[in-house]
KEVEXFI-673229 format. One line per 5 residues: number of its first residue (from 1); their letters; for each residue x, y, z of C-alpha. Coordinates in Angstrom, 3 decimals, decimal comma, padded with zeros to 6 digits. Layout:
// residues N
NUM> A> X/Y/Z; ...
This chain:
// residues 117
1> MQVLA> 000,000/000,000/000,000; 002,952/002,323/000,620; 004,174/002,075/-002,977; 000,624/002,627/-004,172; 000,362/005,749/-002,009
6> IIKRN> 003,582/007,132/-003,488; 002,247/006,577/-007,006; -001,082/008,193/-006,119; 000,650/011,215/-004,629; 003,029/011,769/-007,553
11> FVMND> 001,146/010,712/-010,682; -002,206/011,346/-012,307; -003,361/008,298/-014,219; -005,725/009,346/-016,969; -005,471/006,258/-019,136
16> EEDFR> -004,832/002,545/-018,952; -001,302/002,734/-020,351; -000,116/004,948/-017,474; -001,642/002,508/-014,992; -000,065/-000,527/-016,639
21> LLFNG> 003,403/001,018/-016,648; 003,299/002,147/-013,021; 001,420/-000,814/-011,552; 003,387/-003,504/-013,383; 006,673/-001,762/-012,665
26> YVRPH> 006,302/-000,774/-009,036; 003,345/-002,453/-007,293; 002,885/-005,929/-008,781; 006,459/-007,090/-008,041; 005,776/-006,484/-004,342
31> LEYCV> 002,503/-008,410/-004,508; 003,984/-011,371/-006,352; 007,337/-011,642/-004,566; 007,876/-015,293/-003,573; 004,143/-015,941/-003,830
36> HVWSP> 004,782/-019,426/-005,223; 006,810/-020,323/-002,163; 004,406/-019,196/000,541; 001,257/-019,498/-001,659; -001,443/-017,740/000,353
41> YLKKD> -004,353/-020,065/001,037; -006,066/-018,309/003,907; -008,945/-016,142/002,765; -007,667/-013,150/004,770; -004,242/-013,322/003,071
46> IECLE> -005,755/-013,584/-000,395; -008,119/-010,677/000,293; -005,263/-008,568/001,670; -003,275/-008,973/-001,550; -006,293/-008,497/-003,798
51> KVQRR> -007,274/-005,354/-001,863; -004,129/-003,602/-003,060; -004,873/-004,360/-006,718; -008,531/-003,415/-006,216; -007,495/-000,019/-004,841
56> ATKLV> -004,868/000,472/-007,534; -007,371/-000,017/-010,347; -009,487/002,783/-008,881; -006,647/005,230/-009,488; -007,447/005,371/-013,214
61> NVLKN> -009,779/008,355/-013,449; -011,879/006,912/-016,271; -012,547/003,646/-014,410; -013,334/004,908/-010,897; -017,062/004,173/-011,027
66> KSYPE> -016,846/000,707/-012,602; -016,900/-002,596/-010,748; -013,658/-004,443/-010,012; -014,148/-007,188/-012,641; -014,979/-004,533/-015,256
71> RLTLL> -011,853/-002,565/-014,356; -009,707/-005,700/-014,699; -011,221/-006,448/-018,104; -010,728/-002,892/-019,362; -007,130/-002,860/-018,092
76> HTTSL> -006,420/-006,231/-019,770; -005,240/-007,822/-016,540; -006,369/-010,644/-014,284; -006,897/-011,056/-010,577; -003,903/-012,023/-008,484
81> AKRRT> -005,530/-015,360/-007,595; -005,724/-016,283/-011,279; -002,112/-015,237/-011,777; -001,038/-017,485/-008,884; -002,968/-020,428/-010,340
86> RGDLI> -001,365/-019,825/-013,736; 002,079/-019,686/-012,130; 001,433/-022,947/-010,281; 000,386/-024,651/-013,521; 003,514/-023,391/-015,271
91> QVFRI> 005,650/-024,738/-012,427; 003,976/-028,165/-012,642; 004,607/-028,187/-016,410; 008,272/-027,341/-015,856; 008,666/-030,134/-013,299
96> LNGID> 006,871/-032,761/-015,393; 008,929/-031,924/-018,479; 012,244/-032,001/-016,636; 012,973/-028,297/-016,999; 013,181/-027,935/-013,202
101> SVEKE> 014,945/-030,737/-011,420; 012,733/-032,047/-008,643; 012,849/-035,605/-007,401; 009,658/-037,405/-008,413; 009,019/-038,640/-004,849
106> HFSIW> 008,946/-035,079/-003,501; 006,820/-033,869/-006,378; 004,120/-036,532/-005,914; 003,864/-035,624/-002,219; 003,537/-031,949/-003,218
111> IIVAA> 000,669/-032,815/-005,599; -001,177/-034,731/-002,849; -000,771/-031,861/-000,377; -001,869/-029,282/-002,969; -004,946/-031,326/-003,864
116> TV> -006,073/-031,469/-000,241; -005,757/-027,702/000,306
């Protein structure tokens, strides 16, 4: 939220391109840092992360009065939960195709644990 406040104080975002440059460059890296390692699964943690993106999308003057899903669609972005799911699927693909070296025993245990959560 601190980085978002700095952007709000110093920039006026009139269009989607300004938002994309500032958000993707300064805010999203903080939201996605090591997210695949600690993978938030508690509802409060997921909502806390999503709250930042929800507030950031309201900074675009043209989109202030639209709903959150509409703002995401108009900004050509997805929710952070969908991005985490996509990242998890990419990681599974990399493991199954031998791009990342993970012992199969550890990977099968990881799949069982992930399926139960």
